[in-house]
SELOGU-403559 format. One record per atom (N, C-alpha, C): residue number from 0; residue in one letter; atom name; x, y, z. Coordinates in steps of 0.2 Angstrom, whole numbers, plus 5000, padded with zeros to 4 digits. Example, Ala and Ser with C-alpha at 12.3 -4.5 7.8 and 13.67 -1.06 7.14 Angstrom:
<atoms>
ATOM     i   aa   at      x      y      z
ATOM     0    a    N   5066   4972   5039
ATOM     0    a   CA   5062   4978   5039
ATOM     0    a    C   5066   4984   5039
ATOM     1    s    N   5064   4989   5035
ATOM     1    s   CA   5068   4995   5036
ATOM     1    s    C   5064   5000   5039
</atoms>
This chain:
<atoms>
ATOM     i   aa   at      x      y      z
ATOM     0    e    N   4877   5120   5014
ATOM     0    e   CA   4879   5126   5007
ATOM     0    e    C   4886   5125   5008
ATOM     1    p    N   4891   5126   5001
ATOM     1    p   CA   4896   5124   5001
ATOM     1    p    C   4897   5132   5002
ATOM     2    t    N   4903   5134   5005
ATOM     2    t   CA   4908   5143   5006
ATOM     2    t    C   4913   5142   5002
ATOM     3    i    N   4914   5146   4997
ATOM     3    i   CA   4920   5147   4992
ATOM     3    i    C   4925   5153   4995
ATOM     4    a    N   4930   5152   4996
ATOM     4    a   CA   4935   5157   4999
ATOM     4    a    C   4940   5159   4991
ATOM     5    h    N   4939   5165   4989
ATOM     5    h   CA   4946   5168   4984
ATOM     5    h    C   4951   5169   4987
ATOM     6    v    N   4958   5167   4981
ATOM     6    v   CA   4964   5170   4984
ATOM     6    v    C   4966   5172   4978
ATOM     7    q    N   4972   5178   4979
ATOM     7    q   CA   4973   5180   4972
ATOM     7    q    C   4983   5178   4970
ATOM     8    d    N   4985   5175   4976
ATOM     8    d   CA   4991   5173   4974
ATOM     8    d    C   4993   5165   4980
ATOM     9    v    N   5001   5164   4979
ATOM     9    v   CA   5000   5160   4981
ATOM     9    v    C   5003   5161   4990
ATOM    10    d    N   5004   5166   4993
ATOM    10    d   CA   5003   5168   5000
ATOM    10    d    C   4999   5167   5002
ATOM    11    s    N   4992   5169   4999
ATOM    11    s   CA   4985   5171   5001
ATOM    11    s    C   4983   5163   5000
ATOM    12    f    N   4984   5160   4997
ATOM    12    f   CA   4983   5153   4996
ATOM    12    f    C   4986   5149   5003
ATOM    13    r    N   4992   5149   5003
ATOM    13    r   CA   4996   5146   5010
ATOM    13    r    C   4992   5148   5016
ATOM    14    s    N   4992   5155   5017
ATOM    14    s   CA   4988   5157   5022
ATOM    14    s    C   4981   5154   5023
ATOM    15    a    N   4978   5153   5018
ATOM    15    a   CA   4969   5153   5018
ATOM    15    a    C   4968   5144   5020
ATOM    16    l    N   4975   5140   5020
ATOM    16    l   CA   4976   5133   5020
ATOM    16    l    C   4978   5132   5027
ATOM    17    t    N   4985   5137   5029
ATOM    17    t   CA   4988   5134   5033
ATOM    17    t    C   4990   5138   5040
ATOM    18    g    N   4986   5144   5037
ATOM    18    g   CA   4989   5151   5043
ATOM    18    g    C   4984   5149   5049
ATOM    19    p    N   4983   5156   5053
ATOM    19    p   CA   4978   5156   5058
ATOM    19    p    C   4973   5154   5058
ATOM    20    s    N   4971   5160   5051
ATOM    20    s   CA   4963   5160   5048
ATOM    20    s    C   4961   5155   5042
ATOM    21    a    N   4965   5149   5045
ATOM    21    a   CA   4964   5144   5040
ATOM    21    a    C   4956   5140   5039
ATOM    22    h    N   4954   5139   5032
ATOM    22    h   CA   4948   5136   5032
ATOM    22    h    C   4949   5130   5032
ATOM    23    t    N   4946   5127   5038
ATOM    23    t   CA   4948   5119   5041
ATOM    23    t    C   4944   5115   5035
ATOM    24    a    N   4939   5116   5033
ATOM    24    a   CA   4936   5113   5029
ATOM    24    a    C   4936   5112   5022
ATOM    25    v    N   4942   5115   5019
ATOM    25    v   CA   4942   5114   5012
ATOM    25    v    C   4942   5108   5010
ATOM    26    d    N   4938   5108   5004
ATOM    26    d   CA   4938   5100   5001
ATOM    26    d    C   4941   5101   4995
ATOM    27    i    N   4941   5107   4991
ATOM    27    i   CA   4944   5104   4984
ATOM    27    i    C   4947   5113   4983
ATOM    28    v    N   4951   5113   4979
ATOM    28    v   CA   4954   5119   4976
ATOM    28    v    C   4953   5120   4969
ATOM    29    l    N   4953   5125   4966
ATOM    29    l   CA   4950   5126   4959
ATOM    29    l    C   4954   5132   4956
ATOM    30    c    N   4958   5131   4953
ATOM    30    c   CA   4963   5136   4950
ATOM    30    c    C   4960   5138   4942
ATOM    31    e    N   4960   5145   4940
ATOM    31    e   CA   4960   5147   4933
ATOM    31    e    C   4966   5145   4929
ATOM    32    s    N   4963   5144   4922
ATOM    32    s   CA   4969   5143   4918
ATOM    32    s    C   4976   5150   4917
ATOM    33    g    N   4980   5146   4915
ATOM    33    g   CA   4986   5150   4915
ATOM    33    g    C   4992   5149   4919
ATOM    34    l    N   4989   5142   4923
ATOM    34    l   CA   4997   5140   4928
ATOM    34    l    C   5000   5137   4922
ATOM    35    t    N   5006   5137   4924
ATOM    35    t   CA   5013   5133   4921
ATOM    35    t    C   5015   5127   4925
ATOM    36    p    N   5017   5120   4924
ATOM    36    p   CA   5017   5114   4928
ATOM    36    p    C   5021   5117   4933
ATOM    37    s    N   5025   5122   4935
ATOM    37    s   CA   5031   5124   4938
ATOM    37    s    C   5025   5128   4944
ATOM    38    c    N   5019   5131   4943
ATOM    38    c   CA   5016   5134   4946
ATOM    38    c    C   5010   5129   4948
ATOM    39    v    N   5008   5123   4947
ATOM    39    v   CA   5005   5119   4948
ATOM    39    v    C   5008   5114   4954
ATOM    40    e    N   5016   5114   4952
ATOM    40    e   CA   5020   5110   4957
ATOM    40    e    C   5019   5114   4965
ATOM    41    t    N   5019   5121   4965
ATOM    41    t   CA   5020   5125   4969
ATOM    41    t    C   5013   5124   4972
ATOM    42    t    N   5009   5125   4970
ATOM    42    t   CA   5001   5124   4972
ATOM    42    t    C   5000   5117   4976
ATOM    43    l    N   5002   5114   4974
ATOM    43    l   CA   5003   5106   4975
ATOM    43    l    C   5006   5106   4982
ATOM    44    d    N   5012   5109   4982
ATOM    44    d   CA   5016   5109   4988
ATOM    44    d    C   5012   5111   4994
ATOM    45    v    N   5010   5118   4992
ATOM    45    v   CA   5005   5120   4997
ATOM    45    v    C   4998   5117   5001
ATOM    46    v    N   4997   5113   4994
ATOM    46    v   CA   4991   5108   4997
ATOM    46    v    C   4993   5102   5003
ATOM    47    k    N   4999   5100   4999
ATOM    47    k   CA   5003   5095   5005
ATOM    47    k    C   5008   5099   5013
ATOM    48    s    N   5007   5103   5011
ATOM    48    s   CA   5010   5106   5019
ATOM    48    s    C   5003   5106   5022
ATOM    49    s    N   4998   5107   5019
ATOM    49    s   CA   4992   5107   5025
ATOM    49    s    C   4992   5101   5028
ATOM    50    g    N   4994   5094   5026
ATOM    50    g   CA   4993   5090   5031
ATOM    50    g    C   4988   5086   5029
ATOM    51    r    N   4983   5088   5022
ATOM    51    r   CA   4977   5087   5019
ATOM    51    r    C   4977   5083   5012
ATOM    52    e    N   4975   5079   5011
ATOM    52    e   CA   4974   5078   5003
ATOM    52    e    C   4968   5082   5000
ATOM    53    i    N   4969   5087   4996
ATOM    53    i   CA   4964   5091   4994
ATOM    53    i    C   4965   5091   4986
ATOM    54    p    N   4961   5088   4982
ATOM    54    p   CA   4963   5089   4974
ATOM    54    p    C   4962   5094   4973
ATOM    55    l    N   4966   5095   4967
ATOM    55    l   CA   4966   5102   4963
ATOM    55    l    C   4963   5102   4956
ATOM    56    l    N   4958   5106   4953
ATOM    56    l   CA   4956   5106   4948
ATOM    56    l    C   4959   5112   4945
ATOM    57    i    N   4960   5112   4937
ATOM    57    i   CA   4961   5116   4933
ATOM    57    i    C   4955   5119   4930
ATOM    58    l    N   4954   5125   4930
ATOM    58    l   CA   4947   5128   4924
ATOM    58    l    C   4950   5132   4920
ATOM    59    s    N   4949   5130   4915
ATOM    59    s   CA   4953   5135   4908
ATOM    59    s    C   4948   5133   4901
ATOM    60    e    N   4950   5138   4898
ATOM    60    e   CA   4945   5139   4891
ATOM    60    e    C   4950   5136   4886
ATOM    61    s    N   4954   5134   4886
ATOM    61    s   CA   4958   5131   4883
ATOM    61    s    C   4956   5123   4883
ATOM    62    d    N   4958   5119   4875
ATOM    62    d   CA   4955   5113   4875
ATOM    62    d    C   4964   5109   4874
ATOM    63    d    N   4968   5113   4873
ATOM    63    d   CA   4975   5110   4872
ATOM    63    d    C   4975   5104   4876
ATOM    64    a    N   4977   5099   4872
ATOM    64    a   CA   4979   5093   4876
ATOM    64    a    C   4985   5093   4881
ATOM    65    e    N   4989   5096   4876
ATOM    65    e   CA   4996   5093   4877
ATOM    65    e    C   4996   5098   4885
ATOM    66    t    N   4995   5105   4883
ATOM    66    t   CA   4994   5108   4891
ATOM    66    t    C   4990   5107   4896
ATOM    67    a    N   4985   5102   4895
ATOM    67    a   CA   4981   5098   4900
ATOM    67    a    C   4986   5092   4905
ATOM    68    v    N   4989   5088   4898
ATOM    68    v   CA   4994   5081   4902
ATOM    68    v    C   4998   5085   4904
ATOM    69    d    N   5003   5091   4903
ATOM    69    d   CA   5007   5092   4907
ATOM    69    d    C   5006   5096   4914
ATOM    70    a    N   5000   5097   4916
ATOM    70    a   CA   4997   5099   4921
ATOM    70    a    C   4994   5093   4925
ATOM    71    i    N   4992   5088   4922
ATOM    71    i   CA   4991   5083   4927
ATOM    71    i    C   4996   5079   4928
ATOM    72    k    N   5000   5079   4923
ATOM    72    k   CA   5009   5076   4927
ATOM    72    k    C   5011   5079   4932
ATOM    73    a    N   5011   5086   4932
ATOM    73    a   CA   5013   5089   4938
ATOM    73    a    C   5010   5087   4944
ATOM    74    g    N   5004   5085   4944
ATOM    74    g   CA   5001   5085   4948
ATOM    74    g    C   4993   5086   4949
ATOM    75    a    N   4990   5089   4945
ATOM    75    a   CA   4982   5093   4945
ATOM    75    a    C   4979   5086   4946
ATOM    76    d    N   4972   5085   4949
ATOM    76    d   CA   4968   5079   4946
ATOM    76    d    C   4962   5081   4940
ATOM    77    d    N   4964   5086   4938
ATOM    77    d   CA   4958   5086   4932
ATOM    77    d    C   4961   5093   4930
ATOM    78    w    N   4959   5093   4923
ATOM    78    w   CA   4958   5099   4920
ATOM    78    w    C   4952   5101   4914
ATOM    79    v    N   4949   5105   4918
ATOM    79    v   CA   4941   5105   4917
ATOM    79    v    C   4940   5112   4911
ATOM    80    i    N   4936   5110   4905
ATOM    80    i   CA   4934   5115   4900
ATOM    80    i    C   4930   5120   4903
ATOM    81    t    N   4930   5127   4904
ATOM    81    t   CA   4924   5131   4905
ATOM    81    t    C   4919   5130   4900
ATOM    82    h    N   4918   5128   4895
ATOM    82    h   CA   4913   5129   4890
ATOM    82    h    C   4907   5125   4894
ATOM    83    h    N   4902   5125   4895
ATOM    83    h   CA   4896   5122   4897
ATOM    83    h    C   4901   5121   4905
ATOM    84    l    N   4903   5124   4909
ATOM    84    l   CA   4906   5124   4914
ATOM    84    l    C   4901   5120   4919
ATOM    85    e    N   4894   5122   4920
ATOM    85    e   CA   4889   5123   4924
ATOM    85    e    C   4888   5114   4924
ATOM    86    q    N   4890   5112   4918
ATOM    86    q   CA   4887   5104   4916
ATOM    86    q    C   4894   5100   4919
ATOM    87    r    N   4900   5103   4916
ATOM    87    r   CA   4906   5101   4917
ATOM    87    r    C   4910   5099   4924
ATOM    88    l    N   4909   5106   4928
ATOM    88    l   CA   4913   5105   4934
ATOM    88    l    C   4909   5102   4939
ATOM    89    p    N   4902   5099   4941
ATOM    89    p   CA   4899   5096   4945
ATOM    89    p    C   4901   5090   4945
ATOM    90    v    N   4902   5087   4937
ATOM    90    v   CA   4905   5079   4939
ATOM    90    v    C   4911   5078   4940
ATOM    91    a    N   4916   5085   4937
ATOM    91    a   CA   4923   5084   4939
ATOM    91    a    C   4924   5086   4946
ATOM    92    i    N   4921   5088   4951
ATOM    92    i   CA   4921   5089   4958
ATOM    92    i    C   4918   5084   4960
ATOM    93    d    N   4914   5080   4958
ATOM    93    d   CA   4912   5073   4960
ATOM    93    d    C   4915   5068   4962
ATOM    94    r    N   4919   5067   4953
ATOM    94    r   CA   4924   5062   4953
ATOM    94    r    C   4930   5061   4957
ATOM    95    a    N   4933   5070   4958
ATOM    95    a   CA   4938   5071   4962
ATOM    95    a    C   4938   5069   4970
ATOM    96    l    N   4932   5071   4971
ATOM    96    l   CA   4931   5068   4979
ATOM    96    l    C   4930   5062   4981
ATOM    97    r    N   4928   5058   4975
ATOM    97    r   CA   4927   5052   4977
ATOM    97    r    C   4932   5049   4976
ATOM    98    d    N   4938   5050   4971
ATOM    98    d   CA   4946   5048   4972
ATOM    98    d    C   4948   5049   4976
ATOM    99    v    N   4946   5055   4982
ATOM    99    v   CA   4952   5055   4987
ATOM    99    v    C   4948   5050   4992
ATOM   100    q    N   4941   5051   4992
ATOM   100    q   CA   4939   5045   4999
ATOM   100    q    C   4942   5039   4996
ATOM   101    r    N   4942   5037   4991
ATOM   101    r   CA   4944   5031   4990
ATOM   101    r    C   4952   5029   4991
ATOM   102    r    N   4954   5034   4989
ATOM   102    r   CA   4963   5034   4993
ATOM   102    r    C   4964   5034   5001
ATOM   103    c    N   4960   5038   5002
ATOM   103    c   CA   4960   5039   5009
ATOM   103    c    C   4957   5032   5015
ATOM   104    e    N   4951   5029   5011
ATOM   104    e   CA   4949   5022   5013
ATOM   104    e    C   4954   5017   5014
ATOM   105    s    N   4959   5017   5005
ATOM   105    s   CA   4964   5013   5005
ATOM   105    s    C   4969   5015   5011
ATOM   106    e    N   4970   5019   5013
ATOM   106    e   CA   4976   5021   5017
ATOM   106    e    C   4974   5019   5024
ATOM   107    q    N   4967   5019   5024
ATOM   107    q   CA   4965   5016   5031
ATOM   107    q    C   4966   5008   5032
ATOM   108    v    N   4964   5006   5027
ATOM   108    v   CA   4966   5000   5027
ATOM   108    v    C   4971   4996   5027
ATOM   109    a    N   4976   5000   5023
ATOM   109    a   CA   4983   4998   5024
ATOM   109    a    C   4986   4999   5031
ATOM   110    i    N   4984   5005   5035
ATOM   110    i   CA   4985   5004   5041
ATOM   110    i    C   4985   4999   5044
ATOM   111    a    N   4978   4999   5043
ATOM   111    a   CA   4973   4992   5048
ATOM   111    a    C   4977   4986   5046
ATOM   112    l    N   4980   4984   5042
ATOM   112    l   CA   4983   4977   5039
ATOM   112    l    C   4991   4978   5045
ATOM   113    e    N   4991   4985   5042
ATOM   113    e   CA   4999   4983   5044
ATOM   113    e    C   4999   4983   5053
ATOM   114    d    N   4994   4988   5055
ATOM   114    d   CA   4992   4987   5063
ATOM   114    d    C   4992   4978   5065
ATOM   115    s    N   4989   4975   5060
ATOM   115    s   CA   4987   4966   5062
ATOM   115    s    C   4992   4965   5061
ATOM   116    r    N   4996   4965   5057
ATOM   116    r   CA   5003   4960   5055
ATOM   116    r    C   5007   4962   5061
ATOM   117    r    N   5007   4968   5064
ATOM   117    r   CA   5011   4970   5070
ATOM   117    r    C   5009   4965   5075
ATOM   118    q    N   5003   4967   5077
ATOM   118    q   CA   5000   4963   5082
ATOM   118    q    C   5003   4956   5081
ATOM   119    y    N   5001   4952   5075
ATOM   119    y   CA   5003   4944   5073
ATOM   119    y    C   5010   4942   5075
ATOM   120    q    N   5014   4946   5072
ATOM   120    q   CA   5021   4946   5073
ATOM   120    q    C   5023   4947   5081
ATOM   121    e    N   5019   4950   5084
ATOM   121    e   CA   5020   4950   5092
ATOM   121    e    C   5019   4945   5095
ATOM   122    l    N   5013   4943   5094
ATOM   122    l   CA   5011   4936   5097
ATOM   122    l    C   5014   4928   5096
ATOM   123    a    N   5016   4931   5089
ATOM   123    a   CA   5021   4924   5087
ATOM   123    a    C   5028   4925   5091
ATOM   124    e    N   5030   4930   5091
ATOM   124    e   CA   5036   4930   5095
ATOM   124    e    C   5035   4926   5104
ATOM   125    a    N   5030   4929   5106
ATOM   125    a   CA   5029   4927   5112
ATOM   125    a    C   5027   4919   5114
ATOM   126    l    N   5028   4916   5107
ATOM   126    l   CA   5024   4908   5107
ATOM   126    l    C   5031   4904   5107
ATOM   127    p    N   5032   4899   5111
ATOM   127    p   CA   5036   4894   5113
ATOM   127    p    C   5039   4890   5106
ATOM   128    q    N   5033   4891   5101
ATOM   128    q   CA   5033   4885   5095
ATOM   128    q    C   5038   4889   5090
ATOM   129    v    N   5040   4886   5084
ATOM   129    v   CA   5041   4889   5079
ATOM   129    v    C   5035   4891   5074
ATOM   130    v    N   5035   4897   5074
ATOM   130    v   CA   5031   4901   5068
ATOM   130    v    C   5034   4904   5063
ATOM   131    f    N   5032   4902   5056
ATOM   131    f   CA   5035   4905   5051
ATOM   131    f    C   5030   4907   5046
ATOM   132    e    N   5031   4912   5040
ATOM   132    e   CA   5026   4913   5036
ATOM   132    e    C   5029   4912   5028
ATOM   133    l    N   5026   4910   5024
ATOM   133    l   CA   5029   4909   5016
ATOM   133    l    C   5025   4912   5013
ATOM   134    d    N   5027   4915   5006
ATOM   134    d   CA   5024   4919   5001
ATOM   134    d    C   5022   4913   4997
ATOM   135    r    N   5016   4917   4990
ATOM   135    r   CA   5016   4910   4986
ATOM   135    r    C   5020   4907   4982
ATOM   136    e    N   5029   4910   4982
ATOM   136    e   CA   5034   4906   4977
ATOM   136    e    C   5037   4901   4985
ATOM   137    g    N   5033   4903   4990
ATOM   137    g   CA   5037   4897   4994
ATOM   137    g    C   5042   4900   4997
ATOM   138    r    N   5044   4907   4997
ATOM   138    r   CA   5050   4910   5001
ATOM   138    r    C   5048   4912   5007
ATOM   139    f    N   5052   4911   5012
ATOM   139    f   CA   5050   4914   5019
ATOM   139    f    C   5050   4922   5020
ATOM   140    t    N   5044   4924   5021
ATOM   140    t   CA   5044   4932   5024
ATOM   140    t    C   5044   4932   5032
ATOM   141    f    N   5042   4929   5036
ATOM   141    f   CA   5043   4930   5044
ATOM   141    f    C   5044   4922   5046
ATOM   142    v    N   5049   4923   5050
ATOM   142    v   CA   5050   4918   5055
ATOM   142    v    C   5052   4921   5061
ATOM   143    n    N   5048   4918   5067
ATOM   143    n   CA   5050   4920   5074
ATOM   143    n    C   5057   4919   5077
ATOM   144    d    N   5058   4923   5083
ATOM   144    d   CA   5065   4921   5086
ATOM   144    d    C   5067   4913   5088
ATOM   145    h    N   5061   4910   5089
ATOM   145    h   CA   5061   4904   5092
ATOM   145    h    C   5063   4898   5086
ATOM   146    g    N   5060   4900   5081
ATOM   146    g   CA   5063   4896   5074
ATOM   146    g    C   5070   4898   5071
ATOM   147    l    N   5073   4904   5072
ATOM   147    l   CA   5079   4906   5069
ATOM   147    l    C   5083   4903   5073
ATOM   148    e    N   5083   4903   5080
ATOM   148    e   CA   5088   4898   5085
ATOM   148    e    C   5087   4892   5084
ATOM   149    l    N   5081   4888   5082
ATOM   149    l   CA   5082   4882   5080
ATOM   149    l    C   5084   4880   5074
ATOM   150    f    N   5083   4885   5070
ATOM   150    f   CA   5085   4883   5064
ATOM   150    f    C   5092   4885   5062
ATOM   151    r    N   5096   4887   5066
ATOM   151    r   CA   5101   4892   5066
ATOM   151    r    C   5103   4894   5061
ATOM   152    y    N   5099   4899   5059
ATOM   152    y   CA   5097   4904   5053
ATOM   152    y    C   5097   4913   5058
ATOM   153    t    N   5099   4917   5054
ATOM   153    t   CA   5099   4923   5056
ATOM   153    t    C   5094   4927   5053
ATOM   154    r    N   5092   4934   5055
ATOM   154    r   CA   5089   4938   5051
ATOM   154    r    C   5092   4941   5046
ATOM   155    q    N   5097   4940   5044
ATOM   155    q   CA   5102   4943   5038
ATOM   155    q    C   5099   4937   5034
ATOM   156    d    N   5100   4932   5035
ATOM   156    d   CA   5098   4925   5031
ATOM   156    d    C   5091   4927   5029
ATOM   157    l    N   5087   4927   5031
ATOM   157    l   CA   5080   4928   5031
ATOM   157    l    C   5080   4935   5025
ATOM   158    q    N   5082   4938   5027
ATOM   158    q   CA   5082   4945   5020
ATOM   158    q    C   5084   4942   5015
ATOM   159    e    N   5088   4937   5013
ATOM   159    e   CA   5091   4933   5008
ATOM   159    e    C   5084   4930   5004
ATOM   160    r    N   5077   4929   5008
ATOM   160    r   CA   5072   4926   5006
ATOM   160    r    C   5074   4918   5004
ATOM   161    p    N   5075   4914   5009
ATOM   161    p   CA   5078   4908   5006
ATOM   161    p    C   5069   4903   5005
ATOM   162    h    N   5070   4899   5001
ATOM   162    h   CA   5064   4896   4999
ATOM   162    h    C   5064   4889   5005
ATOM   163    v    N   5058   4888   5005
ATOM   163    v   CA   5055   4882   5010
ATOM   163    v    C   5059   4875   5009
ATOM   164    t    N   5061   4874   5002
ATOM   164    t   CA   5063   4870   5000
ATOM   164    t    C   5072   4869   5002
ATOM   165    d    N   5074   4874   5003
ATOM   165    d   CA   5081   4875   5007
ATOM   165    d    C   5081   4871   5013
ATOM   166    l    N   5076   4872   5018
ATOM   166    l   CA   5076   4869   5023
ATOM   166    l    C   5076   4862   5024
ATOM   167    v    N   5075   4858   5018
ATOM   167    v   CA   5073   4851   5018
ATOM   167    v    C   5078   4847   5016
ATOM   168    p    N   5081   4840   5016
ATOM   168    p   CA   5084   4836   5011
ATOM   168    p    C   5082   4837   5005
ATOM   169    e    N   5085   4833   4999
ATOM   169    e   CA   5086   4833   4992
ATOM   169    e    C   5079   4828   4991
ATOM   170    q    N   5079   4822   4996
ATOM   170    q   CA   5073   4820   4994
ATOM   170    q    C   5067   4820   4996
ATOM   171    d    N   5066   4825   5001
ATOM   171    d   CA   5060   4828   5004
ATOM   171    d    C   5056   4834   4999
ATOM   172    r    N   5061   4838   4996
ATOM   172    r   CA   5060   4843   4993
ATOM   172    r    C   5054   4842   4987
ATOM   173    a    N   5052   4836   4983
ATOM   173    a   CA   5047   4835   4979
ATOM   173    a    C   5041   4836   4984
ATOM   174    r    N   5041   4833   4989
ATOM   174    r   CA   5035   4831   4992
ATOM   174    r    C   5032   4838   4996
ATOM   175    v    N   5038   4842   4998
ATOM   175    v   CA   5036   4849   5000
ATOM   175    v    C   5033   4853   4994
ATOM   176    t    N   5036   4853   4989
ATOM   176    t   CA   5033   4856   4984
ATOM   176    t    C   5026   4855   4983
ATOM   177    n    N   5025   4850   4981
ATOM   177    n   CA   5018   4847   4980
ATOM   177    n    C   5014   4849   4986
ATOM   178    q    N   5016   4848   4991
ATOM   178    q   CA   5011   4851   4996
ATOM   178    q    C   5009   4859   4996
ATOM   179    l    N   5013   4862   4995
ATOM   179    l   CA   5012   4869   4994
ATOM   179    l    C   5008   4870   4989
ATOM   180    s    N   5011   4868   4980
ATOM   180    s   CA   5005   4868   4975
ATOM   180    s    C   4998   4866   4976
ATOM   181    r    N   4998   4862   4981
ATOM   181    r   CA   4991   4859   4980
ATOM   181    r    C   4986   4864   4986
ATOM   182    a    N   4990   4868   4990
ATOM   182    a   CA   4987   4871   4995
ATOM   182    a    C   4987   4879   4991
ATOM   183    l    N   4990   4881   4986
ATOM   183    l   CA   4990   4886   4983
ATOM   183    l    C   4984   4886   4979
ATOM   184    n    N   4981   4878   4977
ATOM   184    n   CA   4977   4879   4971
ATOM   184    n    C   4970   4876   4975
ATOM   185    g    N   4970   4877   4981
ATOM   185    g   CA   4965   4875   4985
ATOM   185    g    C   4961   4869   4987
ATOM   186    e    N   4967   4864   4984
ATOM   186    e   CA   4968   4857   4986
ATOM   186    e    C   4967   4854   4993
ATOM   187    e    N   4966   4849   4992
ATOM   187    e   CA   4968   4846   5002
ATOM   187    e    C   4975   4844   5000
ATOM   188    f    N   4979   4845   5005
ATOM   188    f   CA   4985   4843   5007
ATOM   188    f    C   4985   4841   5014
ATOM   189    d    N   4993   4840   5016
ATOM   189    d   CA   4994   4837   5022
ATOM   189    d    C   4995   4843   5026
ATOM   190    a    N   4990   4846   5032
ATOM   190    a   CA   4992   4851   5034
ATOM   190    a    C   4997   4850   5041
ATOM   191    a    N   4996   4845   5042
ATOM   191    a   CA   5000   4841   5048
ATOM   191    a    C   5006   4836   5045
ATOM   192    a    N   5012   4837   5046
ATOM   192    a   CA   5018   4832   5040
ATOM   192    a    C   5024   4832   5043
ATOM   193    e    N   5027   4825   5044
ATOM   193    e   CA   5032   4826   5048
ATOM   193    e    C   5039   4828   5043
ATOM   194    y    N   5043   4832   5044
ATOM   194    y   CA   5048   4832   5038
ATOM   194    y    C   5056   4832   5043
ATOM   195    t    N   5059   4831   5039
ATOM   195    t   CA   5068   4832   5041
ATOM   195    t    C   5069   4840   5039
ATOM   196    v    N   5071   4843   5044
ATOM   196    v   CA   5073   4849   5044
ATOM   196    v    C   5082   4851   5043
ATOM   197    v    N   5083   4854   5037
ATOM   197    v   CA   5093   4855   5037
ATOM   197    v    C   5093   4862   5041
ATOM   198    r    N   5097   4862   5045
ATOM   198    r   CA   5098   4869   5048
ATOM   198    r    C   5103   4872   5046
ATOM   199    g    N   5105   4879   5046
ATOM   199    g   CA   5110   4883   5044
ATOM   199    g    C   5118   4881   5045
ATOM   200    d    N   5117   4876   5050
ATOM   200    d   CA   5124   4872   5050
ATOM   200    d    C   5125   4866   5047
ATOM   201    g    N   5119   4864   5043
ATOM   201    g   CA   5120   4857   5039
ATOM   201    g    C   5118   4852   5043
ATOM   202    t    N   5116   4853   5051
ATOM   202    t   CA   5112   4845   5054
ATOM   202    t    C   5106   4847   5052
ATOM   203    h    N   5103   4839   5054
ATOM   203    h   CA   5099   4837   5052
ATOM   203    h    C   5094   4838   5058
ATOM   204    i    N   5087   4838   5060
ATOM   204    i   CA   5083   4837   5066
ATOM   204    i    C   5076   4836   5063
ATOM   205    p    N   5072   4831   5064
ATOM   205    p   CA   5065   4829   5062
ATOM   205    p    C   5062   4834   5066
ATOM   206    a    N   5055   4837   5062
ATOM   206    a   CA   5051   4841   5063
ATOM   206    a    C   5044   4839   5062
ATOM   207    f    N   5039   4843   5066
ATOM   207    f   CA   5033   4840   5062
ATOM   207    f    C   5028   4848   5062
ATOM   208    a    N   5029   4848   5057
ATOM   208    a   CA   5025   4855   5054
ATOM   208    a    C   5017   4855   5053
ATOM   209    y    N   5016   4862   5055
ATOM   209    y   CA   5007   4861   5054
ATOM   209    y    C   5008   4868   5049
ATOM   210    a    N   5003   4868   5044
ATOM   210    a   CA   5002   4872   5038
ATOM   210    a    C   4996   4873   5038
ATOM   211    a    N   4993   4882   5037
ATOM   211    a   CA   4987   4882   5035
ATOM   211    a    C   4987   4890   5031
ATOM   212    p    N   4984   4891   5024
ATOM   212    p   CA   4983   4897   5020
ATOM   212    p    C   4981   4901   5023
ATOM   213    i    N   4984   4907   5023
ATOM   213    i   CA   4982   4916   5025
ATOM   213    i    C   4978   4917   5019
ATOM   214    m    N   4972   4918   5020
ATOM   214    m   CA   4967   4922   5014
ATOM   214    m    C   4967   4929   5018
ATOM   215    e    N   4969   4933   5012
ATOM   215    e   CA   4967   4941   5011
ATOM   215    e    C   4962   4941   5006
ATOM   216    d    N   4956   4944   5007
ATOM   216    d   CA   4953   4947   5001
ATOM   216    d    C   4950   4941   4997
ATOM   217    g    N   4949   4936   4999
ATOM   217    g   CA   4947   4930   4998
ATOM   217    g    C   4953   4926   4993
ATOM   218    e    N   4958   4928   4995
ATOM   218    e   CA   4964   4926   4990
ATOM   218    e    C   4969   4922   4995
ATOM   219    i    N   4974   4918   4992
ATOM   219    i   CA   4978   4914   4996
ATOM   219    i    C   4983   4919   4996
</atoms>
């Protein structure tokens, strides 16, 4: 059974969310019309200071589109006209709560992916082999320390996002580009091949490279 807590001003609202007697299970905030954009921002600041993502719905008798747009631009989740409120409000609340749930799930996925990437890079740094990663354009996004040492590049060089063809002599660039294109298109490519690597100091060394596409959500 939902519980409703009424507050009359910003201080009472702040106390309700973050004070000693805070309502820890607040899921949504409903505000009556009359709020200016600056007041909406103040209300949102109070919500953010609570450390929770709580949607804000404004209830109004006015159907002034410009005012509604200004409120939403300021950060309100929705503007609900009170005419036939019993039909409109449940839909608006359900939509707002679902949006929050999706955002929270997206944040959790992003955190999990970042944690997975961190573990991958820690493993790559522990390996005695060269480990590198390219984006879809063929530019380096990661090289482990062993690779930087062998190729005689620095972390600062890597920040310039060099292209994989920058590390091979001109006569090999067409072959590398072709293999990269075939891999990105899901075609058969040479997953293991020998190349000549041009190091940062201009010297050449032979290298045997193993490659495999990284899949995320079914895409390379």
